[in-house]
C-alpha positions in Angstrom: 66.5 -51.9 17.3 64.4 -49.0 18.1 65.6 -45.7 19.1 65.1 -44.9 22.8 64.4 -41.2 23.9 64.6 -39.7 27.3 61.2 -38.5 28.5 60.8 -34.7 28.5 59.5 -34.6 32.1 59.9 -36.9 34.9 57.2 -36.5 37.7 58.6 -37.2 41.1 56.3 -38.6 43.9 55.4 -36.3 46.8 58.3 -36.5 49.4 57.3 -36.4 53.0 60.1 -34.6 54.9 61.2 -35.8 58.3 59.6 -34.1 61.3 61.5 -30.9 62.1 62.4 -32.4 65.6 64.0 -35.2 63.7 66.2 -33.2 61.3 69.0 -32.7 63.7 72.5 -31.4 63.0 72.6 -29.6 59.7 76.2 -30.8 58.8 74.9 -34.4 59.4 72.1 -33.7 57.0 74.4 -32.5 54.3 76.8 -35.5 54.9 73.7 -37.7 54.6 73.0 -36.5 51.0 76.6 -37.3 50.2 76.5 -40.8 51.8 73.2 -41.6 49.9 74.7 -40.4 46.7 77.8 -42.7 47.2 75.3 -45.7 47.7 73.7 -44.8 44.5 77.1 -44.9 42.7 78.0 -48.3 44.5 74.6 -49.7 43.3 75.1 -48.5 39.8 78.7 -49.8 39.7 77.4 -53.3 40.7 74.8 -53.3 37.9 76.9 -51.7 35.1 80.5 -52.4 35.9 80.9 -55.4 38.1 78.0 -57.7 37.2 78.4 -60.3 34.5 74.9 -61.4 34.8 71.6 -59.3 34.6 69.7 -59.3 37.7 66.5 -57.2 37.7 66.8 -56.8 41.6 70.2 -54.8 41.1 68.3 -52.2 38.9 65.7 -51.7 41.7 68.3 -51.3 44.3 69.8 -48.4 42.1 66.3 -46.8 42.0 65.9 -47.4 45.6 69.2 -45.7 46.4 68.0 -42.8 44.3 64.9 -42.5 46.3 67.1 -42.4 49.4 69.1 -39.4 47.9 65.8 -37.6 47.1 64.7 -38.2 50.8 68.0 -36.9 52.2 67.9 -33.8 49.9 64.4 -32.9 50.9 65.2 -33.1 54.6 68.2 -30.9 54.0 66.3 -28.4 52.0 63.7 -28.2 54.8 66.2 -27.5 57.4 67.9 -24.8 55.3 64.5 -23.2 54.8 63.7 -23.5 58.5 67.1 -21.8 59.4 66.7 -19.2 56.9 63.0 -18.2 57.8 63.1 -19.0 61.5 59.8 -20.0 63.4 57.2 -21.1 61.0 59.7 -21.5 58.2 58.6 -24.9 57.4 55.2 -24.0 56.1 54.6 -26.3 53.0 53.9 -23.4 50.7 57.2 -21.7 51.6 59.3 -24.9 51.2 57.7 -25.6 47.9 58.1 -22.0 46.8 61.7 -21.9 47.7 62.5 -25.2 46.1 60.6 -24.1 42.9 62.8 -21.1 42.7 65.9 -23.1 43.1 64.9 -25.5 40.5 64.0 -22.8 38.1 67.7 -21.4 38.5 69.1 -24.9 37.9 66.9 -25.6 35.0 67.9 -22.2 33.4 71.5 -22.9 33.8 71.2 -26.4 32.4 69.1 -25.2 29.5 71.7 -22.5 28.8 74.2 -25.6 28.3 71.7 -27.3 26.0 71.4 -30.2 28.4 67.8 -30.7 27.6 68.1 -31.3 24.0 66.6 -34.7 23.1 69.0 -37.1 21.8 68.9 -40.8 21.4 70.5 -43.0 24.1 73.7 -44.7 23.0 73.7 -48.5 23.6 75.9 -49.6 26.5 
């Protein structure tokens, strides 16, 4: 069996945030991220713990649910930026800059914990 290695970088597609007038209640946006994450877990559990048969559609559902988490997270991030910067806060360059800064922070923490060291996958 060949050794499988995680890719160094994963490029995500461009994500269109919901219209500012559709973002709504901030607590509801935060809860939506949790709800979508729970759906990812449920889909994952269906594939990896509950299924006795391999079904390619189940794997796609896990990925669709991951995309839903990304969408919900982008919406929440835009609302936070809008709240922090007030009117005009949702300029694309500002949202991207704030998210870039946040990712740099997270990446540095994970790098300090050696989480980006390439190791082969273990077989399930």
